Phi, psi and omega in degrees: 000135182291144177289142177293146178254162181304332181270002183286120179299332177296319177295321179299318178295321180294318177296320178298320178296319179295319178293326175297317178297324179291325181291330185301306178294330177292319177295319178297319179298320178297320178296315179298321179297319178297317179297320181292324179294319182281336182213083181302342181294344179274008186304315183297325180281322186276333185303314178297324179292320179295319179297320179294318179297319178297316180298319178296315180296319179296319179297317178296317180296319178297320180298315179295320179295315179299316182296317179295319181295326183284349176289337178272122184294135174200158182263153175293146179248136179284123179274170171303155180310133184237118175297137178302323181300325179291317178300314181294323179294318179297318179293322180295323179302322183274315193261338177299316178299324179295319179293313182293329178298329177272003182079021182264147172286143179238124180227145178227133175234111183247192174205167179271102178205163181239134182265145170236087183200184175280099187296323182294317180293320179294321177299316179295318181299309181293326178297320177295321178294319179293317178298320178296316181297315180294318182296328184257013179243120180265327181220154178103238184192179180231136179238131173248119184226158175221137180232149177259130175242169183301324184264359180160197179253145177241116174266138182232137173238113180255145172219165178247036181281200186289341183075178184225145174290153182305322183289347180262351192285341171265329183295332184293344178274358178274150181298143172067022177261125173233139181252128176069190184252003186282333184267164178231152178125186185269000183074031182247348187304313183281334172294321176295319177303313181298317180294320178294321179299320179298320180291325181278349183073027179248173181243151178236126178239148182233134170231127185210148175226131178306129179081356184238357178096185185220158170223129175254132179243125179249115182259113179259106187277155176293122180281322183237106183303337179282348180227073181287177174299128185260146170290140181287000000 
């Protein structure tokens, strides 16, 4: 399927839909603020709702910002050597609280290795996969794992969500596609993942079964055979 262009009326409709989604939590936040102004005694009840509305708006805004930024061509930059353990710890700081807040189990399986890649882009890519997994999982848990293969490292994000039918498993990487009512956001997270993977020169594979959850595998191949992933 051809990528939408800025002049594509279909893209304009999709952007309008995304902006409509962004307005919803902002409108809700405005209502809660009015209620709080008129009756400060409702603070304990309204504060969690306001925090939730802010989080939703921030997530939507980040997705739109990431998608817009990726429209400008640029190459990945090799960062200083990054231990895998540091990358996994940084991701856990952000996404473990989100998973536990939903009552989900959070598990991480790492290894001792050092990465030579654009750490910021890889962090964003895996972060989008984790946010997607948490957003579409109501019960069970999320697993972030990494395995070493001869040609590189394989990062895996597992969830116990609703899963996807075979005909939907390629479509979810297209911009503004959301499946079902379980997820939240603009439907840009996996489109951003695909664009980031292209910049990093890695591949993303999906395996999913309806009712059984999904696993996304990101294979980061060795760019320079003389400098493979090193044991820490």
